[in-house]
N, C-alpha and C positions, 0 to 999 in steps of 0.2 A: 836262302834264294834271294838273289837280287833284282827287284823289279826293274823292267826298262817301259819308256814309252817312245813314240817319234809322231812328226807331223809331218807329211809330206804336201807341200801348197806352194801356188804362185803369189799368195797374198802375202808382202814383209808382214804387214800389220798381224795378220793370225797369227805367223811364226811367233809374233813377239809373245802376244797374248797368252799363247798355250805354254811358253816357255813363263811366262808370269804365273801362269794358274798353278803350274808342277812346282813350283819354286820348294813349297812345303813337300817336305820329303813321306812318303807312308810312313805308318809306325813302325819304331825300330830301326830305323834305315837316317844316313845321315847322306845329306845332300851332296851328287856327284856333278860336276860341273857339266855343261851340256854344252854338244859341239854342233855347230850349225856348217853347212857347205850350199849354198844358192837356196832353192825350193827345198832344202830337208833341215830336218833339226833330231837329233837322238839325243836322249837322256837317259841313263842309268844311275840307280841310289844304288847302296853300299853300306858295311859295315863301319866298312874302315873308309872313310873321307880319302876320296882323289884316286883311289884304286879303278873305278870304273872307268875316267877322265884318262888313265894313263896307258889301260887297254886298249881307248878306243885310238888314241893316237897310237897307237904301234901297228893296230890293224890296218893304216890311213894307206899306208903305203902300196899296199897289194892294188889300191883301185878300188876294195872294197871295205866299208865302214861297217863292222858288226858288235850287235851287240848280243848277247847270249844271258840266259836264266837259265841254268842245267846243275845235272848233276850224276856224272860218270860214273858206269859199274867199274873197268878196270881201265884207266888213264893210260896205263904204261905198254900195251901193245900197239894203240894209237899213236903216242907219241913215238914209237919205234918206227913205225909206219910211215911218219914224220918225219923223221930224222928232228924233233922235235926238244930243242934243248934250250926253251924259257922258260918264265918263271913257272912254278909248279901250281896252277890255276887251271881249274875245269872251264871256266869261261875263256881264257886265253886259247887255252888248247883247242877247244872250239873253233873258234874264229882261226887257227891256223889249218884245222882243218877245212874252214870253207877257200879258205883262200888256196887250198892245192884243189879241191875239185867241185867249186862253186855247190851248186843247187843240188849237187850229186854228191853233198857232205852226210847230209844225214844216212843216208844207205852205212855210211861207216861208225856213227855215231851209238854207241849203245847203254843206256841209261835211258832219264828224261830232261827234257828239253825246250826250250821253245826260245827262238832267234829271229833278230831285224838284220836284214842288210841292205847297206844302199850303195850304188853305185852312181857318183855324180857325169862323170862320163858318157856312161849308157842309159842315163835318168830312170834308172829301174830300183823299185825296190820288191823284195822277197819276204815273205815272210817263214816260218817254219814251225813244224810239232812234233816230237816225238808219237811212236805207234800208240802206246794204251792212253797218254793224256793226262799225266799227272801236272805239268806245268801250264793253264792255260793262256789265250793271248785272244783280246780284243780289238776289234775294228770298229769303224764309222767310215763309211765313202760319201767324201763328196763330187759336188761337179768337178772340183778343181784338186784333188787328192785326195789322200788318206791321212785317217790319224790312226794307231792301235797304242795297245798298251798289253803287260800282262795283268794289271788290277784294273778291272771295273773300277772302281771309283775314281779313278782317274780320268778317265774318258767322262766320267758324270761332271768333272770339275769344271769342264770346259762349255761355256755358254753358248757357244754355235752348235752342241751337241743335245741334241731333245734326250729330255727325261722321258720323256711320254711310255707309259707302261704300253705291252704288247699281251691284247689281250687273248689272240688265237695260244701264245704259250699260257697263260694261265689255263683256258681251257682244258690244253693238253695233257698239262700236270695235273686238272682236278680230276681228269677220265680218264689219265694212266695210257694217253695214247701214243706210242712208242714211234709212229709213223712223223709224227713230227719232225723237220728238218734239222741236223744236227748240229747247223751253225745259227739258229735260233735262239735269241734270248728273251731276258724279260722286259727289256724294250724292245720299241718298234726299229732306231735308228742303230742299235749295235747288233754285230755279229761276232757269232764263234767262233775261228779257224776250227773246223773239229781236228780230232787226234790224227797223227798220220797222215796230215794235208801239208801242202806249198803252196802260198797265196804270191803271186806275183802281178805289180802294178806298173805299166809302162807306158810306152807310145801305142801297146796294141790294147790296154786299159785292163782293166782286172781280173784276172782268172786265178782259179783256184784246183787242184787235183791234188790227189788221193797218190803218194809216192809209196805206201808201205800196205803190203797187204802180207797176210801172212803164209810164210815160205813153207815147202816140203820138206821134214825131217826125217832123214834115212833110220830106223828105228831098229835095234839090238831086238830082232822075233825072237830069239833064246830068252832073254834076258831086257825087258823094257823097264823094270822097275830100277834098273843100275842107271842109266839114263838121266830117269826122273828124278831118281834122290842125289846125283849129281848137280842138276840143274837147280831143284833148291837150295844146296848147300850153296852151291858158287852166287846164289842169286841174294841170299841171305847176309853170308859171308862180306861180299861187295858191297854193299850198303851199311855194315859195320864200320867197313877201315877208316872213315874220316872223323867217327863218332866219338869225343873226348867222356863224355858220358854216355852211356847208352839204356833205354827203356823199352818194353813189350807191352802192347797189351794182351793180357792172358785170361783168356776166357775159361778155358779146362777142356776147348774142344777138341779136334782133330790138329786144322791148320795152324791155330794160334800156339798151341801146346809144340808142333814141330819147330815152329818158326824160336821160341824161347829157346827150348832145347840145342839148338843149332849153335845159335847166336850164346849162349852161356857158354858152351864148350871151345868156340873161336876163341873170344874174349878172354876164356881161363889162360890160355896160351901167352897171350899179353898182358897177363897179370893185374886184369881188370872184371868188374863185377859186375853182370847185369841186374837192372831194375824189373820187374815186376809188373803193374798195373792190374788190378781185379777187381772189377764190381761186384759184390755180395751181399747177401742182406742183412741189415744191424743187427747189433748183437740181440739175442734174447727177443726176435721178433716171432709172432704170432699169426703166422694163417696160412691163407692156399700155398703161397709162393716156394720154389727150390732154386736153392742155388748151385755154384759150379765149385765151393771150396772142396770138396773132396778130390775131385779132380786134379784142380791147381795144386793142393798140395801132396799131389802124387809126380807132379814136377819137378816143385821145391823138391824131395825127398830123393829123386833120381840124379839131379844137379851138382846140388852144394856149391852149384858159383851164382847164384839167383838171391835179389834184398825183395822180398815180397812188399807192396803197399796196398794195402785193402781197402776200398772205396767203399763205406756203408752209408751211403746219405739216407736221410730220412723219408719217408715216403711224402715229407710237404716241401719237397726238395721238386717244386715243377717241373713236367716236360716243357716249358716252355723259358725256364730262365734266363736260357742264355742267348733267346733269337735276337733280341734286339742288336746286343752285342755283336750278332753274326750279320745283319746287315748292315750295321756302319761297318763291319769289317772288308765284306764282300760284298755291298751294294745288291743284294740278293738275297732270298735262302737259301738256305743250306739244304739239301736233298737228305736227309735223316732226321729218323724218331728219336735218336736219343743223343741230340747234340745238348743237352744238359750234364750227362756224362761225360762227353770228349771233351766238354770245357773244363769240367773237374781235373781228366787227364791231364790236359794243357798246361791247367794253373799250376797243379803237383808238380808237372814236370819241370815248369821254370822253376819253382821253389826250391828244388831239386840238383836244380843245373843240368837239368839233361839237355840234349843239344841234338840228339839220335830217339826217335820213338817207331816202333815196328809193330804193324798191323796184321791179323792173317788174313783183313778183310779181302773177300775174291778166291779163297781157296778153291773153294766147291763150285765156284765156277769153270776150270780148267783145274788144277795138280790133285783136288781130290774130290773130283766131279762126283755129283750127288744125284745125277739126273734120271727118269726112266729110257726107255725106248732100246735095251742093249738086246734082248731077246728078237723086238721086232727086226732090226739090224743085223743079226746071225740068220735069222728066214733069207731077210733079201739076200744074202751072201750065200744063200742055200746050204749052208752049217746046219744043216737037222739035228743031229746027235746032238752036238754041241745046247744048242737052244731048248732041245727035248733036257737035258740035263741039269739046265738052269731054271727051267720050270720048276722038276723034281726037287731042287733043291730050298728054291722057295716054299713048295710046297711043305717040304718037311723041315722049314723052320719054321713055320706057322704063321708065314705074313698074310696067308688068304686061301681061300677054299679054291679047289678046281676051277670051275666057274667064273668067279673073281679074277682068277688070275687069267685063265685064258681073254678074258674079255679087259682087263685091265693093261698086261703084256703083249697080247698080238691083236684082240678086235679092232681096237680104240688106234692104235698107231697106224695097222697097215689097212684099214677100212673106213675106220672114223674120219680119218683125216683127207682121204681123197674124194668122198662122201660129200663131206661139209665144203669144199674146195668147188665139188660138180653144182651145188645145191645155190651155191655163191654165186657161180659163173650164172645160173639160170635168174638169180634173184638181180642180179646185175648191180650188186650191193658189194662194196668191199668190204673187208674184216680188220679188224686192230693187227697190226703185227704179229702180237702174241699168242691171238687163237690157234691152238692146236699146238702151240711150241713144244707144250709139253710131251705129247706124242711125236714130235720129229726125230729123227737121228741123233744120237749123241754128237756129230761133227757139228748139224746143223744148229743143234741148240749153243755148242759154245762160236760158233762163226755168228750168230745175232748178237750173242753178249759182248763182245768186241768187235761189233760194229761201231763206228763214229758215232757220240755221241749218245751213246748207254752207261758205260763204267762212268765214266770222264765226268760224268753229271754228281758223282758221288765224289771222286779225286780230286776236283779241280775244288769245289769247298773245303773238304777235310785238310788236304793239303796247305790253303791260304790261308784256315784260321789259325790252323797252329800256327802255320811261322809268321803271321802278320800280327796276331795275336799275344802272342807268347816266345817265340823266337823259338818255335822247338821244328825240326825237319821231320815231317812224318814220312812214312815211307812203306810200302805194299808192296817186300820183297817177293807174292806168291801171284803178281799180276806181273812181272818180269816179262818179257818179248822174247826172250825164250822158251820161258817154260810152255807161253801161249802157243807157239808156234808147234813147241813136242808134242804136248796133249790134242792139237789139232791133226798131229800124225799121225798116233797111235788107233792101232786096231782097234774098234768098238768093244771085240770081245776081252781086252785085257780090262776095260772100267770095272768087268763084275766077274766074278768067279766064286762055283759053288755057293749061290746066294748071294753074296759077298757082296752089298755095295760099297764105293770108293773103294775097290779092290787095288786098284792097282798103287795108289797111296799109301795104302796099309804096309802093302808087300813094300814099298821103298822105303818105308818109317820102318823097318825093324831094323832093332838094334839104337834108334834112333828116342823113339817114344816109348813110355813106359808102356808096359802090356796090357795097363788099365786102362788105356786112352786107345790104344791101336786098334784093340779089339774092339770096343764100344759099338755099340749099331743107335743107340739113342742119339739125337742131334744135340741133346739138352737143353737146361734152361737158358732164357734169352742173354742177352750182353746188358740189358738191364732187366733182374727179377721184378720189379717192382715199377713195370710204365703202368699195369691198367690202376695199381694201387697209387698211384702219381695222379694221374687222369682224378681219378674218385675224391682225394685229397685236394685237390684244384676245383673242383665243381663250382664249387660257389663262388670263386672268384672269376674264373673263366662264363658261368653264367652272365654275372653282374657286367663283367667287360663286352657280349655279345648284346647284353642291351643295351649300354651306354655308346655303342657302335652302329646300332641297327640301319639305322638309318643314313649310315657312309655310304660313300661308295662300294666298300672294299665288302658288302652283302650283296652287292649287284651280280658280283662273280662267285661269288658261294651260297651253295644252298645255308641257310643260315635257320632253317624248322629242321633240315638234316644234321646240322650239327648239333641243336640243342636237342633233338632227339637221340641223338648216340649220344648225346654227352651223359645224357640221365641214366642210359639205361648202363654206362661202365659200371663194374663192380669188380674188387680188388677177386684174380684169378691166377692161378700158373699158366701158361704157356698155352696151352692147349684147349684155355678157357677165354680166352681173350675172344671178341667180336671184330671181323672185320672192318665193320662199321668207325670203330674206335682209331681206326687207322684211315680209312679214306675220309668220314668225315669229320675228325676231332682232331688228330697230330698232323695230319697233311694238309686238308682243307682250311684247317684252323690258323696254321703255320702260314699260310699262303695269305689270307686274311688279315693276318696282321701285320704281316709285310706290306701288304696293300694299305692299309691303315697308317702307317709307319711310313708309308713313303708319301702319302698324301699331306702327313703330320710334317713332315720334313720339306715339302714343296711351298707350302702355305707360310714358311718360315724364311725361306730361301730368297736374297734381298732381289 
């Protein structure tokens, strides 16, 4: 990733102040000389000193000055369309696309990107992000202009940008209220440009509009699994094309195993091997937990082109060990309960020289969708026989009694949700956006997830943590824009057949996945099988920390009594024995409390 920042204002002293504050580059990057024109300043950092400056100058002749942080899926078709013969640099290609199409260039770019463009003659600034949102772009609006950056800490360096925390965002995160605006951040003065949006700032003021909405894809009704397999294969292969040494986070589930198998086969064609990182129980572990070692070994046996690295951290490796490093790199808390495992993966990747790491995260949101509501959707479409057959298949598989199945698959989706909405209307009380989502139509569930501000909470933090802290490009092939659009177009009945959940993905991965994984019906243990054990092992230290800090402002926002109560109740257990309060009060609320305390501590040390 090549971070960039910029400032648009009429105050020359402030322009100079920003350039001076940004003189020190982000971690792991060399400083590229900034470019200025009148009331604007653009600056970009790169691993190669001077390369960003050269790109800036080459784009200046077209009237637009463009900086971009991007990863393109397949640049060759775009280069041919543009008749582009310049340097083989994704950023330069994005700038060429912008020169040709202006603010419509985003429609022609497939991949992850954030870009900023300044037109001196028109005094117009444009900021744009890709549909899914792996590359963030933050901004702060001033009376006389705008300041922006791909890295939140770059904005927090500026003395004229307030570092005051936004208590509304903190409250929304603590209550899992997904109705919060997608542009909100943890800081009152700083906004996030939502994924799939364009910001324009000029004589007409500041305007933010959404440029991407999922397109309808034509599905081959007789063979939808082939289209999905092609899309998943392309998404994986395109994300390893530029990798010198590629790794995958392999959990042994459907999604990560599919990514690993496709990547291993593609790399073998070019004489390269895939490295797999798997989180498992320590040797000779005695406890109620289980791990995915057997399923991971099935993937290794099926491919023969994967080198495994087992991560078996002891339980004493606490859940918050990576939190302060994350705060410093991101300027905010990461939206993850397994940051300690992610840090170890990133660190190990750096030690092994990995430059590209794949993750199967998000597969069960779209490609291998695993929600409910298919039978109710069939009934809405008047496919009576098919709905009855699916109910019978579920009953035959032993997933519930007839009364339970009728309630879960029909009454709740078709009756409970409309009734709940009617009662809420009578009470004039809004409901959280997640209420009744589990019984919505599958397409509604997917559309909710791909709304701006949902997935990018995870993607923004994870991508930047790996890149900024360890020089590893973390990529999510199963969240490819084309997969999302494909799954939003698939008929609901294809998602479940003969009572088999995740059916379309299972059919698509026939011949790709080992059968023992392709046909498994259990979700499997967690990404970190020792998560509860880690909390229990760290209980004394966490209690001591909460007591030392109980008079600080962090506990004005977070329920201290709830934290202490749930912390005391945690005990080592397998996934099915985890308490919801462990996540809400200890891991999530505890991380926010640590962030608020860290922020206050750093503010008190600021000059």
